[in-house]
N, C-alpha and C positions, 0 to 999 in steps of 0.2 A: 632548404631546411637548415637552420644555423647549427653550428658544432654543439652549442649548448643543448639543443633539443635531441641531437643524435646521441649525446651522452646520457640522456634521461630518456629511456624508452618507456612507452606506456600504451595502453589500449583504451578504447572508449566505444561504446555503441550507440550514444545518443544520436549522432548525425544520421543514423540508419533508421530512427523510429520516431523521434519527437522534435517538435518545433515549439518554441516559446514565444508568444506574441506579447510584446510590452504594451503598456497602456498608450504609448504614443504611435503605435502601429509598426514599429520595427520588429523584425524577427531575429532573435538571438539563438545561439546554440547552448542549450543547457540551462537548468533552472539555478544555477550557482553563479550567476552573472549580475550582481546587484546594481552595477553602475552601467550596464549596457555596453560593455566593451567588445564583445565577440558577436558582431552583427553580420548575419547571413544575408539580409535584404531588408526591403521596406514595403509593407503590405499596402501602404497608401499610394504607392506608384506602380507596384507589380503584382501579379497574381501570386498565390502561395505556391503553385506550380513552378512558376518561373524561379522563385527563390529556392525552392527545395532541389530543383534539378539544375539550378544556375552554377556559374563558374566557382563561386566561393565555396558552396557546399560540396560540389564535386571535387575541387582540389583538396579540401580538408578530409574527405573520405579516403582518397588516394594516398595522402601522406600518413593518415592513422594506419592504413594497411601496411605501410612501411615503417611504423613504430613511433610516430610522433609528428607534430605540426607546430610551427610558430604561432599559428592562430589560436591554439589552446591557452598559451601564456600560463598564468598561475591557476587555472581552473581546478578546483578540488575534486572534480568528478573523474579525473584521470586515474586509471589504475595501472600501477608499475608493472612492467614485465620483468621477470626473473632474468639473470644474466644470459642463460642458455635458452630462454623462452622466445619462440618466434611470435610476431604479432598475428592475431587471427585475421584471415583473408575473407573479409566480407564482401559481398557482391557490390559492384559499383553501380549496377542498374537497379536502384532502389525502389523504382515505381514512381508515379507522378506526385504523390503526396504522402505526408507522414501518417502514422496510424495513431499517433497520440499527440495532444497539443495542450500546453499550458496557456491560459488566458489570464493576463494581469489586467484587472479593471483599473487599478490605480496603484501607484507606489506611495501614496500618503498613508498615514496610519493615525489612529486615535489614540494610541499608547505610545511610550517610548521604553522599549526594551533595553535594559542595562547593558551598555558597551556593545550594542548590536550594530551590525553594518547597515542595517535598514532603519534605525531609529531616526526620526524626523531631523535631529540635529546634525546628522552627518551630511545633510543636503542631498540625499538620494533623489528627492523630488526634482532637484535642479538637473539631474542627468536625464530627465525625460522631457521630450519636446511637446508633451501635452499632459495635463494633470490627470484627466479621466479618459478612459477608452471611448472613443466615438462609436455609438451604437450602430450607426449605418455601416461603419467599417467592420465591426464585429459580425454584422448580419451578412456582409459580402463574403468575408472569409468563411464564415461557418456554411454558407450556401456553396461554396466551392468544395471544402473539404468534408462537410458533414455526412455525405452518403457513404464514405468509406472509412470514416474516423472510428476508431474503437473506443477512445477514451478522451474526455476532456478534464483536466485539473483546473478548476476555476479559482486559482490563486497563483501568486508568485510572491513579489515583495509588496509591502503595503497590507492594508486591511480591506479585502475585496469588497466588503458590504458598506464601505463608505461611499461607494458608487450609488447614486440614488436609483439607478435602474438595474442593480446587480441581480435582485431576485427575479426581475422580468427576464433578464438574459438567461438565467437558469431555466426558467419556464419554457423559454423559446426553444433551447437545446432539447429538452425532454419532449416537447410538443411535436417538433418538426422531425426529430431524429432519436425515437425511443430506444434504438439499438445502442446508443452511446452511454458508456458508463461514465456518469458525472460525479465527480468528487470534488469537495472543497474543504479547506482548512481555514479556520477563522479564530480570532480571540474572542469572538462573541459579543464584544462591547458595542459594536456599531448597529447591531440588530435591536429591535424591540420585540415585544410579545407578538404583535401583529405580523411583522415581517418574518419572525421565526417560524410561526405557523404556516405562513404562505409558502416559505421555502420547503417546508415538509410536503405541501400539497403540490408543489412543482413536479414531484416524482424524483427528485434528486437521489442518487443511489447511496452516497456516503458523505457523512459530515464529521470532521474532526474539530473539537474544541480544545484549544491550547490554553490550559488553566494550571498554573504551576504553584498550587498552594491550596489550602482548604480553609483559609481565613483571610481577611482583608489585609492585614499588616504584612503577613508572609507573601501572599500573593503579589502585592503592590511593590515588593522589594525588586522584583525583576520587571513586572509589567507596570511600570511607573505611569501613574495617571489612571490605571485600571480600576474598575469598580466591581469587586468580587460578587456582591449580592446582585448586582444588575446582569452579570454574566450568567449567574446561577438561575436567575429568573427566566432568562432566555433559554438556557438549557432545559429547564423544567418544561417550558412551553413546547419546545421540540418534542420531548418525550410524551408529553400529554396528547399533542396533536396526533403523533404517530399511533398512540393506543386508541384514540378516539376514531381514527380512520380504520384501524384494524389491519395496517399494512406492515410488511416486513422491511420496508425501506422508508426513510434512510437508515442504514446502518450508522450508529452514532458512537465515536470515540471520544473519550476524555484523555488528552495527552498531557503528561505532567513532567516537565523538565526538571531534573534533580540538581539542586544547588546546596551549598553548604548550609543554607538558612532554612531549607524546607525538606532535608532528607532525614529528619528525626522520626522515631517511630510514632510519636503522637500526631504529627502532622499528617504523616502518611496514612495512619489508621483513620483519621477524620475524612481523608479523601476517599478511602474505601468504603466507609460507611456512607458518605454522601453519594457516591456513585450508585451503590446498591439501592439506597433510598429513592433516588431520582429514576433508576431503572435504565441507565445508559447500557449500551451493548458491551462496552469494553473500556477498561480503564487500563493505561499503560504508563510505564515510567520511561523517560528518555534520558539516555546518558550523554553528556556533553563534556568537551574539554575547554569550553570557553564561557565566560571570560576566565583568564588565568587565575584571577584572584577569588573566583566565586564558585567554580564547579565543584561537585561532590567528590571528595577524596574518599568518602566512606564506600561509595559505590562504584568506584573506578574498576574497569574490567580486570577481572583476576582475583579480586579481593573476596574474602568469604562471604561479606554481605552481598556483593554482586552475585555470587554463585547462588544465594538463597533466593534471590529475586529474578534470577536470569530469564526464565520463561515469561516473566511479566514485563519485559523490556520491549519497547517499540521495535527495534531493529533486529531482535532475535528471531522472531517469527511473526506470523500474521494471525494467530489465534489466541495466544496466551493473554490472560486477563489478571489484573491485580484485585478484582472483586472476588472475595472468597467464593469458591465452588464454581466459578464460571469458566475456568480454563478447561477445554474439552478433555475428558479422560474416559477411556473406553477399555473394554476387554472382549477380545474375539476368540471364541471357543470353537474348535473343530470337533463336530459330533459324529455319532453313528460309526459305520465301518471305516471311515477316513480319518479317525481321530489318531491313528498311529503317527508316531514320530516321523516316519518315512511313508510318503504317498507313492503308490505305484500306479502308473497310467500306461494302458496299452498304446502303442505307437499308432497313430492315425485316428485315434478315437478321443472324444472328450472325456473329462473327468468331473463329476459333480461333487461339490463339497457342501455338506450341511453344516451351517454355521450358527451360532448363537452369539448376538451382539448385546453386550451390557453397557448401559449408560451409567458411568461412575461419577459423573458431574452433576450439578444443580440445575442446569438448563437443557431443555430438550434438544434432540437432534432432529432438524427439520428434513422431511423427505421431499419437499417441494420448496420452490422459491420463485418470486415473481419474475425475476430475469435470468434464471438459471444459474445464478451464483449463490454460494452459501448453502445450497442443499447439500445433505450429507449422503454419501454412498460408501459402500464397502469397496476397497481397491486391492488388487493382488499386483505386486510388483514381481517381475521376474528377475532372479539372480542366477549367476552361473554356479558351477560346482564349488568355485572358491568364494562365493558369496559376493561376487563383484556384480553391480547393477547392470542388468541388459536392457530392461524395458520397464521404466517407472509406471507407465500407464498401460500395463499388459491387459488387464481385464477389470471390469467393473460389475458390481451388482447393486441395484437399487433397493432402498429400504421399502418395504411394503407399506409402511406407515411411520409417522413420526414416533421416535422413542422418547418418552418422557424421562425426566431425572429419575434415576434409580431403577428404570425399568429394563426389560430386555426384549429382544425380538429374534425370532428364528427365520432364516432365509437360506436360499441356495445360490451358489456361486459356481459357474461352469468354467473349468479350464479347457480351452481350445485344444484341438489336436496338436501334438508336438512331435518333432523328430526325436528318434531314441537319443538318450544321453542322461546326464545327472544335472539337476537344477535345484534351486531353492525358490520357494514362494514365500513372500513377505505379505502378511495380511494386515491391513490398517484401514482406518477410516479417513476420507478425504472430504473437506469442505470445498465443493467444486469452485474453481476460480480463485481459491483463497491459499489453502495450505493443507498438508497432510498432518494429521493429529500428532505423529511421532515428532514433529518439529517443536511442539510445546511440551513435550515429556510424556505423552501418552504410551503406553506399552504396545508392542506389536506382536503378532504371532508368526513365528517362523517354522516352515516345514520343508523337510528335504523332499524333492520330487524325482522320482526315477521313472523314466519313460523307456519301456522295453517292448 
């Protein structure tokens, strides 16, 4: 390791979990490698297992455990270590295959995003040894890793659905490996109404449409050559097909990057109105610092305007939404004999809490979900006497039924036997596999617990 990287210490977890398959078959480390510089191996000549456990990946993990690696170069995924902070010691025996994989079907794109590293004019496609992912190669890799893979992100650089068989590849993932959480991000412009509806029918779990404006001129300032009405037509088709099928998947996001030309109240209000009218599941703003001449100063982190929309920002949490009334809000009331501020529990015995959960938002809290994600449960987190977190997933209670907007529901949560001592219990709702309601500003209920 060079002196340069010894001086700049950092940590990174990507080589322990995630592989990125480029459209030419090479496997790189991390999704922030537009020009394919950090290559772990080539799936055209080696198995994914050989790449994942091979010398390049193994050496990278060893060096990251020591605080940094020359291999990482200028990768923006690196997380700096404080001067006195030791690098986390992750196991070097990571298992035979990654648990998550990005699949890049192509690096080509139908639009040219302003000053973007992956705009066609940068020559990004020339850094790939093939223009489109070979489907047979995709099938071979998927066959090897599919049985144990937890998630596929079907996108990277370029527009995934420029590949003529992109929707078919999504269908294959969900047909052969329905346990895989399949997610894609698209500008929506390479789809048409038929392919958009077919994508919904594939069983894909989540789709993000990146649309940075609510009118043609504003939208095309960044997404140059983009056609706003065409994208909206495809987004409407997705939501219409989802309603027609009566399914809870895919979960559909509209992600809107804020720039100086689209961060005014009027344009943002149009986006809120359109998102509500179309019925998307979530509208979120994304904060960027690029391009230097274009990013939104109004919503720079820390400003008063940013604080106002903070819980609607993409990276702030996984539940908040800019569509009025759709950010989850709830109140949990402790009822009956246990409603006192201090709960008393006999040592060695359980304690039953009678709760009333109120839905303060305008969308229901579902008590079931197709793939076990996004259903809502009541959760109790265990804190110590000083209110420091000891167990985030201490105990759960299922909702007896879906709680409609503005409605309430009574249920019982049982605290298991505990050793004597003083604790605190934090009661919150959790969208399973996604996030706790507290993360997007919903109130929690806190009670002291004395076990004696």
